[in-house]
PyMOL Python script that loads the backbone (N, CA, C, O; Angstrom):
from pymol import cmd

cmd.read_pdbstr("""\
ATOM      1  N   MET A   1     119.704 101.460  82.689  1.00  0.00           N
ATOM      2  CA  MET A   1     119.434 102.274  83.856  1.00  0.00           C
ATOM      3  C   MET A   1     118.751 101.413  84.907  1.00  0.00           C
ATOM      4  O   MET A   1     117.796 100.698  84.604  1.00  0.00           O
ATOM      5  N   THR A   2     119.229 101.479  86.122  1.00  0.00           N
ATOM      6  CA  THR A   2     118.674 100.700  87.212  1.00  0.00           C
ATOM      7  C   THR A   2     117.800 101.589  88.080  1.00  0.00           C
ATOM      8  O   THR A   2     118.232 102.647  88.536  1.00  0.00           O
ATOM      9  N   CYS A   3     116.591 101.160  88.301  1.00  0.00           N
ATOM     10  CA  CYS A   3     115.678 101.883  89.184  1.00  0.00           C
ATOM     11  C   CYS A   3     115.492 101.060  90.444  1.00  0.00           C
ATOM     12  O   CYS A   3     115.310  99.845  90.374  1.00  0.00           O
ATOM     13  N   GLY A   4     115.535 101.698  91.569  1.00  0.00           N
ATOM     14  CA  GLY A   4     115.335 100.996  92.827  1.00  0.00           C
ATOM     15  C   GLY A   4     114.576 101.869  93.794  1.00  0.00           C
ATOM     16  O   GLY A   4     114.178 102.988  93.472  1.00  0.00           O
ATOM     17  N   LEU A   5     114.388 101.351  94.953  1.00  0.00           N
ATOM     18  CA  LEU A   5     113.708 102.101  95.991  1.00  0.00           C
ATOM     19  C   LEU A   5     114.648 103.138  96.570  1.00  0.00           C
ATOM     20  O   LEU A   5     115.849 102.902  96.703  1.00  0.00           O
ATOM     21  N   LYS A   6     114.090 104.288  96.914  1.00  0.00           N
ATOM     22  CA  LYS A   6     114.930 105.308  97.531  1.00  0.00           C
ATOM     23  C   LYS A   6     115.252 104.896  98.962  1.00  0.00           C
ATOM     24  O   LYS A   6     114.493 104.161  99.594  1.00  0.00           O
ATOM     25  N   THR A   7     116.353 105.362  99.449  1.00  0.00           N
ATOM     26  CA  THR A   7     116.775 105.055 100.813  1.00  0.00           C
ATOM     27  C   THR A   7     115.807 105.715 101.785  1.00  0.00           C
ATOM     28  O   THR A   7     115.584 106.924 101.714  1.00  0.00           O
ATOM     29  N   PRO A   8     115.227 104.928 102.697  1.00  0.00           N
ATOM     30  CA  PRO A   8     114.254 105.512 103.629  1.00  0.00           C
ATOM     31  C   PRO A   8     114.923 106.444 104.638  1.00  0.00           C
ATOM     32  O   PRO A   8     116.067 106.241 105.043  1.00  0.00           O
ATOM     33  N   SER A   9     114.183 107.453 105.020  1.00  0.00           N
ATOM     34  CA  SER A   9     114.685 108.394 106.033  1.00  0.00           C
ATOM     35  C   SER A   9     114.684 107.719 107.396  1.00  0.00           C
ATOM     36  O   SER A   9     114.062 106.674 107.586  1.00  0.00           O
ATOM     37  N   SER A  10     115.380 108.321 108.326  1.00  0.00           N
ATOM     38  CA  SER A  10     115.410 107.769 109.687  1.00  0.00           C
ATOM     39  C   SER A  10     114.014 107.829 110.312  1.00  0.00           C
ATOM     40  O   SER A  10     113.658 106.975 111.124  1.00  0.00           O
ATOM     41  N   TYR A  11     113.226 108.839 109.933  1.00  0.00           N
ATOM     42  CA  TYR A  11     111.855 108.941 110.447  1.00  0.00           C
ATOM     43  C   TYR A  11     111.007 107.761 109.963  1.00  0.00           C
ATOM     44  O   TYR A  11     110.253 107.170 110.735  1.00  0.00           O
ATOM     45  N   TYR A  12     111.141 107.426 108.675  1.00  0.00           N
ATOM     46  CA  TYR A  12     110.372 106.305 108.119  1.00  0.00           C
ATOM     47  C   TYR A  12     110.804 104.992 108.776  1.00  0.00           C
ATOM     48  O   TYR A  12     109.969 104.144 109.091  1.00  0.00           O
ATOM     49  N   ILE A  13     112.099 104.835 108.977  1.00  0.00           N
ATOM     50  CA  ILE A  13     112.611 103.640 109.665  1.00  0.00           C
ATOM     51  C   ILE A  13     112.027 103.567 111.072  1.00  0.00           C
ATOM     52  O   ILE A  13     111.688 102.483 111.546  1.00  0.00           O
ATOM     53  N   ASN A  14     111.910 104.704 111.737  1.00  0.00           N
ATOM     54  CA  ASN A  14     111.323 104.737 113.078  1.00  0.00           C
ATOM     55  C   ASN A  14     109.853 104.309 113.043  1.00  0.00           C
ATOM     56  O   ASN A  14     109.397 103.571 113.916  1.00  0.00           O
ATOM     57  N   LEU A  15     109.106 104.779 112.022  1.00  0.00           N
ATOM     58  CA  LEU A  15     107.708 104.352 111.884  1.00  0.00           C
ATOM     59  C   LEU A  15     107.621 102.831 111.769  1.00  0.00           C
ATOM     60  O   LEU A  15     106.795 102.194 112.422  1.00  0.00           O
ATOM     61  N   ILE A  16     108.475 102.268 110.939  1.00  0.00           N
ATOM     62  CA  ILE A  16     108.463 100.816 110.723  1.00  0.00           C
ATOM     63  C   ILE A  16     108.887 100.065 111.979  1.00  0.00           C
ATOM     64  O   ILE A  16     108.307  99.030 112.308  1.00  0.00           O
ATOM     65  N   ASN A  17     109.884 100.574 112.677  1.00  0.00           N
ATOM     66  CA  ASN A  17     110.345  99.909 113.893  1.00  0.00           C
ATOM     67  C   ASN A  17     109.315  99.987 115.016  1.00  0.00           C
ATOM     68  O   ASN A  17     109.194  99.065 115.822  1.00  0.00           O
ATOM     69  N   THR A  18     108.578 101.085 115.062  1.00  0.00           N
ATOM     70  CA  THR A  18     107.565 101.255 116.109  1.00  0.00           C
ATOM     71  C   THR A  18     106.378 100.328 115.898  1.00  0.00           C
ATOM     72  O   THR A  18     105.851  99.763 116.857  1.00  0.00           O
ATOM     73  N   PHE A  19     105.956 100.170 114.652  1.00  0.00           N
ATOM     74  CA  PHE A  19     104.824  99.307 114.322  1.00  0.00           C
ATOM     75  C   PHE A  19     105.118  98.638 112.980  1.00  0.00           C
ATOM     76  O   PHE A  19     104.689  99.120 111.932  1.00  0.00           O
ATOM     77  N   PRO A  20     105.858  97.517 113.021  1.00  0.00           N
ATOM     78  CA  PRO A  20     106.251  96.864 111.760  1.00  0.00           C
ATOM     79  C   PRO A  20     105.043  96.378 110.965  1.00  0.00           C
ATOM     80  O   PRO A  20     104.208  95.651 111.502  1.00  0.00           O
ATOM     81  N   PRO A  21     104.939  96.767 109.699  1.00  0.00           N
ATOM     82  CA  PRO A  21     103.813  96.304 108.890  1.00  0.00           C
ATOM     83  C   PRO A  21     103.938  94.824 108.559  1.00  0.00           C
ATOM     84  O   PRO A  21     104.951  94.380 108.020  1.00  0.00           O
ATOM     85  N   ARG A  22     102.912  94.078 108.883  1.00  0.00           N
ATOM     86  CA  ARG A  22     102.847  92.648 108.610  1.00  0.00           C
ATOM     87  C   ARG A  22     101.447  92.321 108.117  1.00  0.00           C
ATOM     88  O   ARG A  22     100.504  93.050 108.424  1.00  0.00           O
ATOM     89  N   PRO A  23     101.293  91.254 107.366  1.00  0.00           N
ATOM     90  CA  PRO A  23      99.932  90.856 106.978  1.00  0.00           C
ATOM     91  C   PRO A  23      99.056  90.677 108.220  1.00  0.00           C
ATOM     92  O   PRO A  23      99.495  90.124 109.228  1.00  0.00           O
ATOM     93  N   ILE A  24      97.830  91.146 108.133  1.00  0.00           N
ATOM     94  CA  ILE A  24      96.881  91.060 109.246  1.00  0.00           C
ATOM     95  C   ILE A  24      96.206  89.695 109.185  1.00  0.00           C
ATOM     96  O   ILE A  24      95.690  89.291 108.143  1.00  0.00           O
ATOM     97  N   THR A  25      96.218  88.988 110.319  1.00  0.00           N
ATOM     98  CA  THR A  25      95.670  87.633 110.337  1.00  0.00           C
ATOM     99  C   THR A  25      94.480  87.457 111.272  1.00  0.00           C
ATOM    100  O   THR A  25      93.842  86.404 111.263  1.00  0.00           O
ATOM    101  N   ASN A  26      94.167  88.475 112.084  1.00  0.00           N
ATOM    102  CA  ASN A  26      93.027  88.336 112.993  1.00  0.00           C
ATOM    103  C   ASN A  26      92.479  89.716 113.366  1.00  0.00           C
ATOM    104  O   ASN A  26      93.060  90.748 113.028  1.00  0.00           O
ATOM    105  N   GLU A  27      91.371  89.705 114.057  1.00  0.00           N
ATOM    106  CA  GLU A  27      90.666  90.938 114.420  1.00  0.00           C
ATOM    107  C   GLU A  27      91.510  91.843 115.320  1.00  0.00           C
ATOM    108  O   GLU A  27      91.472  93.065 115.171  1.00  0.00           O
ATOM    109  N   ALA A  28      92.267  91.261 116.248  1.00  0.00           N
ATOM    110  CA  ALA A  28      93.101  92.056 117.149  1.00  0.00           C
ATOM    111  C   ALA A  28      94.172  92.820 116.367  1.00  0.00           C
ATOM    112  O   ALA A  28      94.442  93.985 116.659  1.00  0.00           O
ATOM    113  N   GLU A  29      94.776  92.170 115.384  1.00  0.00           N
ATOM    114  CA  GLU A  29      95.780  92.837 114.556  1.00  0.00           C
ATOM    115  C   GLU A  29      95.139  93.920 113.694  1.00  0.00           C
ATOM    116  O   GLU A  29      95.741  94.967 113.454  1.00  0.00           O
ATOM    117  N   LEU A  30      93.914  93.665 113.229  1.00  0.00           N
ATOM    118  CA  LEU A  30      93.188  94.665 112.452  1.00  0.00           C
ATOM    119  C   LEU A  30      92.955  95.920 113.291  1.00  0.00           C
ATOM    120  O   LEU A  30      93.208  97.034 112.834  1.00  0.00           O
ATOM    121  N   ILE A  31      92.480  95.738 114.498  1.00  0.00           N
ATOM    122  CA  ILE A  31      92.201  96.870 115.389  1.00  0.00           C
ATOM    123  C   ILE A  31      93.488  97.614 115.722  1.00  0.00           C
ATOM    124  O   ILE A  31      93.502  98.845 115.740  1.00  0.00           O
ATOM    125  N   ALA A  32      94.571  96.884 115.986  1.00  0.00           N
ATOM    126  CA  ALA A  32      95.854  97.526 116.290  1.00  0.00           C
ATOM    127  C   ALA A  32      96.338  98.365 115.106  1.00  0.00           C
ATOM    128  O   ALA A  32      96.860  99.464 115.292  1.00  0.00           O
ATOM    129  N   THR A  33      96.165  97.850 113.906  1.00  0.00           N
ATOM    130  CA  THR A  33      96.580  98.583 112.712  1.00  0.00           C
ATOM    131  C   THR A  33      95.711  99.822 112.511  1.00  0.00           C
ATOM    132  O   THR A  33      96.223 100.889 112.171  1.00  0.00           O
ATOM    133  N   GLN A  34      94.403  99.688 112.718  1.00  0.00           N
ATOM    134  CA  GLN A  34      93.512 100.839 112.615  1.00  0.00           C
ATOM    135  C   GLN A  34      93.870 101.904 113.659  1.00  0.00           C
ATOM    136  O   GLN A  34      93.845 103.101 113.371  1.00  0.00           O
ATOM    137  N   ASN A  35      94.199 101.458 114.857  1.00  0.00           N
ATOM    138  CA  ASN A  35      94.592 102.403 115.911  1.00  0.00           C
ATOM    139  C   ASN A  35      95.883 103.131 115.552  1.00  0.00           C
ATOM    140  O   ASN A  35      96.028 104.322 115.828  1.00  0.00           O
ATOM    141  N   ARG A  36      96.812 102.418 114.944  1.00  0.00           N
ATOM    142  CA  ARG A  36      98.071 103.044 114.535  1.00  0.00           C
ATOM    143  C   ARG A  36      97.819 104.101 113.458  1.00  0.00           C
ATOM    144  O   ARG A  36      98.400 105.185 113.492  1.00  0.00           O
ATOM    145  N   ILE A  37      96.953 103.773 112.513  1.00  0.00           N
ATOM    146  CA  ILE A  37      96.595 104.737 111.471  1.00  0.00           C
ATOM    147  C   ILE A  37      95.977 105.981 112.100  1.00  0.00           C
ATOM    148  O   ILE A  37      96.357 107.102 111.762  1.00  0.00           O
ATOM    149  N   ASN A  38      95.031 105.790 113.009  1.00  0.00           N
ATOM    150  CA  ASN A  38      94.375 106.922 113.671  1.00  0.00           C
ATOM    151  C   ASN A  38      95.372 107.776 114.450  1.00  0.00           C
ATOM    152  O   ASN A  38      95.276 109.004 114.454  1.00  0.00           O
ATOM    153  N   PHE A  39      96.321 107.127 115.104  1.00  0.00           N
ATOM    154  CA  PHE A  39      97.344 107.853 115.871  1.00  0.00           C
ATOM    155  C   PHE A  39      98.139 108.785 114.958  1.00  0.00           C
ATOM    156  O   PHE A  39      98.382 109.943 115.296  1.00  0.00           O
ATOM    157  N   ILE A  40      98.538 108.266 113.801  1.00  0.00           N
ATOM    158  CA  ILE A  40      99.316 109.079 112.867  1.00  0.00           C
ATOM    159  C   ILE A  40      98.464 110.201 112.282  1.00  0.00           C
ATOM    160  O   ILE A  40      98.930 111.334 112.164  1.00  0.00           O
ATOM    161  N   LEU A  41      97.233 109.898 111.918  1.00  0.00           N
ATOM    162  CA  LEU A  41      96.342 110.918 111.355  1.00  0.00           C
ATOM    163  C   LEU A  41      96.028 112.013 112.357  1.00  0.00           C
ATOM    164  O   LEU A  41      95.917 113.180 111.984  1.00  0.00           O
ATOM    165  N   ASP A  42      95.884 111.653 113.623  1.00  0.00           N
ATOM    166  CA  ASP A  42      95.528 112.622 114.653  1.00  0.00           C
ATOM    167  C   ASP A  42      96.621 113.656 114.902  1.00  0.00           C
ATOM    168  O   ASP A  42      96.327 114.758 115.366  1.00  0.00           O
ATOM    169  N   LYS A  43      97.858 113.328 114.606  1.00  0.00           N
ATOM    170  CA  LYS A  43      98.929 114.289 114.865  1.00  0.00           C
ATOM    171  C   LYS A  43      98.957 115.419 113.838  1.00  0.00           C
ATOM    172  O   LYS A  43      99.554 116.468 114.080  1.00  0.00           O
ATOM    173  N   GLY A  44      98.310 115.200 112.691  1.00  0.00           N
ATOM    174  CA  GLY A  44      98.219 116.253 111.677  1.00  0.00           C
ATOM    175  C   GLY A  44      99.543 116.521 110.988  1.00  0.00           C
ATOM    176  O   GLY A  44     100.557 115.899 111.304  1.00  0.00           O
ATOM    177  N   ASN A  45      99.526 117.470 110.026  1.00  0.00           N
ATOM    178  CA  ASN A  45     100.729 117.839 109.266  1.00  0.00           C
ATOM    179  C   ASN A  45     101.517 116.617 108.816  1.00  0.00           C
ATOM    180  O   ASN A  45     102.680 116.445 109.182  1.00  0.00           O
ATOM    181  N   LEU A  46     100.879 115.783 108.027  1.00  0.00           N
ATOM    182  CA  LEU A  46     101.511 114.543 107.587  1.00  0.00           C
ATOM    183  C   LEU A  46     102.636 114.817 106.592  1.00  0.00           C
ATOM    184  O   LEU A  46     102.507 115.638 105.684  1.00  0.00           O
ATOM    185  N   THR A  47     103.724 114.114 106.792  1.00  0.00           N
ATOM    186  CA  THR A  47     104.839 114.179 105.852  1.00  0.00           C
ATOM    187  C   THR A  47     104.618 113.143 104.755  1.00  0.00           C
ATOM    188  O   THR A  47     103.702 112.326 104.837  1.00  0.00           O
ATOM    189  N   GLN A  48     105.458 113.184 103.739  1.00  0.00           N
ATOM    190  CA  GLN A  48     105.373 112.167 102.687  1.00  0.00           C
ATOM    191  C   GLN A  48     105.663 110.791 103.276  1.00  0.00           C
ATOM    192  O   GLN A  48     105.058 109.803 102.861  1.00  0.00           O
ATOM    193  N   ASP A  49     106.579 110.715 104.236  1.00  0.00           N
ATOM    194  CA  ASP A  49     106.852 109.445 104.907  1.00  0.00           C
ATOM    195  C   ASP A  49     105.608 108.925 105.615  1.00  0.00           C
ATOM    196  O   ASP A  49     105.310 107.732 105.549  1.00  0.00           O
ATOM    197  N   ASP A  50     104.876 109.816 106.298  1.00  0.00           N
ATOM    198  CA  ASP A  50     103.630 109.415 106.954  1.00  0.00           C
ATOM    199  C   ASP A  50     102.641 108.874 105.924  1.00  0.00           C
ATOM    200  O   ASP A  50     102.037 107.822 106.134  1.00  0.00           O
ATOM    201  N   ARG A  51     102.476 109.589 104.819  1.00  0.00           N
ATOM    202  CA  ARG A  51     101.523 109.163 103.786  1.00  0.00           C
ATOM    203  C   ARG A  51     101.927 107.823 103.171  1.00  0.00           C
ATOM    204  O   ARG A  51     101.073 106.973 102.917  1.00  0.00           O
ATOM    205  N   ASP A  52     103.215 107.635 102.933  1.00  0.00           N
ATOM    206  CA  ASP A  52     103.681 106.360 102.382  1.00  0.00           C
ATOM    207  C   ASP A  52     103.402 105.213 103.346  1.00  0.00           C
ATOM    208  O   ASP A  52     102.930 104.150 102.943  1.00  0.00           O
ATOM    209  N   TYR A  53     103.696 105.437 104.610  1.00  0.00           N
ATOM    210  CA  TYR A  53     103.490 104.409 105.635  1.00  0.00           C
ATOM    211  C   TYR A  53     102.001 104.110 105.801  1.00  0.00           C
ATOM    212  O   TYR A  53     101.612 102.949 105.935  1.00  0.00           O
ATOM    213  N   LEU A  54     101.170 105.149 105.793  1.00  0.00           N
ATOM    214  CA  LEU A  54      99.725 104.956 105.901  1.00  0.00           C
ATOM    215  C   LEU A  54      99.190 104.170 104.706  1.00  0.00           C
ATOM    216  O   LEU A  54      98.262 103.375 104.852  1.00  0.00           O
ATOM    217  N   LYS A  55      99.763 104.385 103.542  1.00  0.00           N
ATOM    218  CA  LYS A  55      99.338 103.639 102.362  1.00  0.00           C
ATOM    219  C   LYS A  55      99.634 102.152 102.527  1.00  0.00           C
ATOM    220  O   LYS A  55      98.820 101.309 102.148  1.00  0.00           O
ATOM    221  N   VAL A  56     100.785 101.834 103.086  1.00  0.00           N
ATOM    222  CA  VAL A  56     101.134 100.429 103.341  1.00  0.00           C
ATOM    223  C   VAL A  56     100.155  99.820 104.340  1.00  0.00           C
ATOM    224  O   VAL A  56      99.639  98.726 104.116  1.00  0.00           O
ATOM    225  N   LEU A  57      99.899 100.525 105.444  1.00  0.00           N
ATOM    226  CA  LEU A  57      98.975  99.996 106.448  1.00  0.00           C
ATOM    227  C   LEU A  57      97.566  99.874 105.877  1.00  0.00           C
ATOM    228  O   LEU A  57      96.867  98.901 106.159  1.00  0.00           O
ATOM    229  N   GLY A  58      97.149 100.845 105.085  1.00  0.00           N
ATOM    230  CA  GLY A  58      95.830 100.793 104.463  1.00  0.00           C
ATOM    231  C   GLY A  58      95.696  99.608 103.522  1.00  0.00           C
ATOM    232  O   GLY A  58      94.639  98.980 103.454  1.00  0.00           O
ATOM    233  N   THR A  59      96.749  99.304 102.804  1.00  0.00           N
ATOM    234  CA  THR A  59      96.734  98.151 101.909  1.00  0.00           C
ATOM    235  C   THR A  59      96.597  96.850 102.694  1.00  0.00           C
ATOM    236  O   THR A  59      95.891  95.935 102.270  1.00  0.00           O
ATOM    237  N   LEU A  60      97.267  96.771 103.828  1.00  0.00           N
ATOM    238  CA  LEU A  60      97.153  95.578 104.675  1.00  0.00           C
ATOM    239  C   LEU A  60      95.728  95.413 105.201  1.00  0.00           C
ATOM    240  O   LEU A  60      95.204  94.300 105.244  1.00  0.00           O
ATOM    241  N   ILE A  61      95.109  96.509 105.596  1.00  0.00           N
ATOM    242  CA  ILE A  61      93.717  96.450 106.069  1.00  0.00           C
ATOM    243  C   ILE A  61      92.799  96.048 104.922  1.00  0.00           C
ATOM    244  O   ILE A  61      91.927  95.197 105.097  1.00  0.00           O
ATOM    245  N   TYR A  62      92.983  96.640 103.771  1.00  0.00           N
ATOM    246  CA  TYR A  62      92.157  96.305 102.607  1.00  0.00           C
ATOM    247  C   TYR A  62      92.265  94.811 102.281  1.00  0.00           C
ATOM    248  O   TYR A  62      91.250  94.152 102.058  1.00  0.00           O
ATOM    249  N   ASP A  63      93.471  94.286 102.253  1.00  0.00           N
ATOM    250  CA  ASP A  63      93.661  92.863 101.956  1.00  0.00           C
ATOM    251  C   ASP A  63      92.948  91.981 102.973  1.00  0.00           C
ATOM    252  O   ASP A  63      92.303  90.999 102.605  1.00  0.00           O
ATOM    253  N   TYR A  64      93.064  92.329 104.252  1.00  0.00           N
ATOM    254  CA  TYR A  64      92.399  91.541 105.290  1.00  0.00           C
ATOM    255  C   TYR A  64      90.885  91.585 105.110  1.00  0.00           C
ATOM    256  O   TYR A  64      90.218  90.551 105.159  1.00  0.00           O
ATOM    257  N   GLU A  65      90.349  92.777 104.903  1.00  0.00           N
ATOM    258  CA  GLU A  65      88.900  92.918 104.770  1.00  0.00           C
ATOM    259  C   GLU A  65      88.374  92.209 103.527  1.00  0.00           C
ATOM    260  O   GLU A  65      87.275  91.655 103.557  1.00  0.00           O
ATOM    261  N   GLN A  66      89.132  92.215 102.441  1.00  0.00           N
ATOM    262  CA  GLN A  66      88.709  91.510 101.228  1.00  0.00           C
ATOM    263  C   GLN A  66      88.564  90.008 101.475  1.00  0.00           C
ATOM    264  O   GLN A  66      87.694  89.358 100.896  1.00  0.00           O
ATOM    265  N   ASN A  67      89.420  89.466 102.334  1.00  0.00           N
ATOM    266  CA  ASN A  67      89.408  88.024 102.600  1.00  0.00           C
ATOM    267  C   ASN A  67      88.528  87.611 103.770  1.00  0.00           C
ATOM    268  O   ASN A  67      88.077  86.467 103.825  1.00  0.00           O
ATOM    269  N   HIS A  68      88.276  88.519 104.706  1.00  0.00           N
ATOM    270  CA  HIS A  68      87.570  88.136 105.930  1.00  0.00           C
ATOM    271  C   HIS A  68      86.239  88.840 106.154  1.00  0.00           C
ATOM    272  O   HIS A  68      85.450  88.415 106.998  1.00  0.00           O
ATOM    273  N   GLU A  69      85.986  89.892 105.421  1.00  0.00           N
ATOM    274  CA  GLU A  69      84.743  90.640 105.609  1.00  0.00           C
ATOM    275  C   GLU A  69      84.122  90.928 104.246  1.00  0.00           C
ATOM    276  O   GLU A  69      84.113  92.070 103.788  1.00  0.00           O
ATOM    277  N   PRO A  70      83.604  89.886 103.605  1.00  0.00           N
ATOM    278  CA  PRO A  70      83.042  90.100 102.264  1.00  0.00           C
ATOM    279  C   PRO A  70      81.828  91.023 102.307  1.00  0.00           C
ATOM    280  O   PRO A  70      81.052  91.027 103.263  1.00  0.00           O
ATOM    281  N   MET A  71      81.695  91.800 101.242  1.00  0.00           N
ATOM    282  CA  MET A  71      80.557  92.710 101.116  1.00  0.00           C
ATOM    283  C   MET A  71      79.308  91.890 100.813  1.00  0.00           C
ATOM    284  O   MET A  71      79.341  90.999  99.964  1.00  0.00           O
ATOM    285  N   PRO A  72      78.206  92.184 101.502  1.00  0.00           N
ATOM    286  CA  PRO A  72      76.976  91.479 101.186  1.00  0.00           C
ATOM    287  C   PRO A  72      76.455  91.882  99.809  1.00  0.00           C
ATOM    288  O   PRO A  72      76.641  93.014  99.363  1.00  0.00           O
ATOM    289  N   THR A  73      75.816  90.953  99.165  1.00  0.00           N
ATOM    290  CA  THR A  73      75.220  91.239  97.868  1.00  0.00           C
ATOM    291  C   THR A  73      73.796  91.718  98.090  1.00  0.00           C
ATOM    292  O   THR A  73      72.928  90.948  98.502  1.00  0.00           O
ATOM    293  N   LEU A  74      73.566  92.983  97.816  1.00  0.00           N
ATOM    294  CA  LEU A  74      72.229  93.565  97.986  1.00  0.00           C
ATOM    295  C   LEU A  74      71.709  93.980  96.622  1.00  0.00           C
ATOM    296  O   LEU A  74      72.444  94.503  95.785  1.00  0.00           O
ATOM    297  N   ARG A  75      70.419  93.733  96.422  1.00  0.00           N
ATOM    298  CA  ARG A  75      69.784  94.119  95.161  1.00  0.00           C
ATOM    299  C   ARG A  75      68.413  94.708  95.447  1.00  0.00           C
ATOM    300  O   ARG A  75      67.807  94.457  96.489  1.00  0.00           O
ATOM    301  N   GLY A  76      67.951  95.491  94.501  1.00  0.00           N
ATOM    302  CA  GLY A  76      66.592  96.002  94.549  1.00  0.00           C
ATOM    303  C   GLY A  76      66.284  96.788  95.800  1.00  0.00           C
ATOM    304  O   GLY A  76      67.026  97.693  96.182  1.00  0.00           O
ATOM    305  N   VAL A  77      65.179  96.431  96.438  1.00  0.00           N
ATOM    306  CA  VAL A  77      64.675  97.154  97.603  1.00  0.00           C
ATOM    307  C   VAL A  77      65.662  97.080  98.766  1.00  0.00           C
ATOM    308  O   VAL A  77      65.838  98.059  99.491  1.00  0.00           O
ATOM    309  N   GLU A  78      66.297  95.942  98.947  1.00  0.00           N
ATOM    310  CA  GLU A  78      67.261  95.809 100.048  1.00  0.00           C
ATOM    311  C   GLU A  78      68.429  96.767  99.876  1.00  0.00           C
ATOM    312  O   GLU A  78      68.903  97.343 100.855  1.00  0.00           O
ATOM    313  N   LEU A  79      68.897  96.945  98.658  1.00  0.00           N
ATOM    314  CA  LEU A  79      69.975  97.891  98.382  1.00  0.00           C
ATOM    315  C   LEU A  79      69.512  99.313  98.666  1.00  0.00           C
ATOM    316  O   LEU A  79      70.240 100.089  99.285  1.00  0.00           O
ATOM    317  N   LEU A  80      68.321  99.657  98.226  1.00  0.00           N
ATOM    318  CA  LEU A  80      67.786 100.993  98.468  1.00  0.00           C
ATOM    319  C   LEU A  80      67.646 101.258  99.969  1.00  0.00           C
ATOM    320  O   LEU A  80      67.994 102.340 100.440  1.00  0.00           O
ATOM    321  N   LYS A  81      67.141 100.285 100.717  1.00  0.00           N
ATOM    322  CA  LYS A  81      66.994 100.428 102.166  1.00  0.00           C
ATOM    323  C   LYS A  81      68.344 100.657 102.826  1.00  0.00           C
ATOM    324  O   LYS A  81      68.476 101.506 103.708  1.00  0.00           O
ATOM    325  N   ALA A  82      69.339  99.903 102.399  1.00  0.00           N
ATOM    326  CA  ALA A  82      70.664 100.034 102.993  1.00  0.00           C
ATOM    327  C   ALA A  82      71.249 101.412 102.705  1.00  0.00           C
ATOM    328  O   ALA A  82      71.848 102.027 103.587  1.00  0.00           O
ATOM    329  N   LEU A  83      71.081 101.900 101.477  1.00  0.00           N
ATOM    330  CA  LEU A  83      71.584 103.234 101.130  1.00  0.00           C
ATOM    331  C   LEU A  83      70.873 104.328 101.913  1.00  0.00           C
ATOM    332  O   LEU A  83      71.511 105.278 102.366  1.00  0.00           O
ATOM    333  N   LEU A  84      69.575 104.208 102.076  1.00  0.00           N
ATOM    334  CA  LEU A  84      68.812 105.187 102.848  1.00  0.00           C
ATOM    335  C   LEU A  84      69.249 105.174 104.301  1.00  0.00           C
ATOM    336  O   LEU A  84      69.411 106.230 104.913  1.00  0.00           O
ATOM    337  N   GLU A  85      69.440 103.990 104.856  1.00  0.00           N
ATOM    338  CA  GLU A  85      69.866 103.876 106.242  1.00  0.00           C
ATOM    339  C   GLU A  85      71.263 104.463 106.431  1.00  0.00           C
ATOM    340  O   GLU A  85      71.516 105.170 107.407  1.00  0.00           O
ATOM    341  N   GLU A  86      72.156 104.173 105.511  1.00  0.00           N
ATOM    342  CA  GLU A  86      73.533 104.697 105.587  1.00  0.00           C
ATOM    343  C   GLU A  86      73.557 106.216 105.520  1.00  0.00           C
ATOM    344  O   GLU A  86      74.424 106.857 106.115  1.00  0.00           O
ATOM    345  N   SER A  87      72.609 106.786 104.799  1.00  0.00           N
ATOM    346  CA  SER A  87      72.535 108.249 104.648  1.00  0.00           C
ATOM    347  C   SER A  87      71.639 108.891 105.713  1.00  0.00           C
ATOM    348  O   SER A  87      71.372 110.091 105.670  1.00  0.00           O
ATOM    349  N   ASN A  88      71.180 108.075 106.668  1.00  0.00           N
ATOM    350  CA  ASN A  88      70.293 108.569 107.732  1.00  0.00           C
ATOM    351  C   ASN A  88      69.037 109.234 107.167  1.00  0.00           C
ATOM    352  O   ASN A  88      68.593 110.271 107.660  1.00  0.00           O
ATOM    353  N   LEU A  89      68.479 108.624 106.135  1.00  0.00           N
ATOM    354  CA  LEU A  89      67.247 109.152 105.531  1.00  0.00           C
ATOM    355  C   LEU A  89      66.063 108.247 105.845  1.00  0.00           C
ATOM    356  O   LEU A  89      64.942 108.528 105.422  1.00  0.00           O
TER     357      LEU A  89
END
""", "prot")
cmd.dss("prot")
cmd.show_as("cartoon", "prot")
cmd.util.cbc("prot")
cmd.orient("prot")
């Protein structure tokens, strides 16, 4: 039995043609990708095609951030301070 990808709908092809997903290599591309995600989310009533496309874009952002924006290592009091600040406490 052969398993393959399902044939994309014309709507999904349009999403890809409008903003082709590519690896993010700089801050400008990161911002453009985030803006595209926000644009799709703002329209509401997401289809499965929208969710699939957003997952691809989200993965590209995650990969970029893992390589270019490492998480700081916080321990002890510094970690507690950061958590309190993040929670506005």
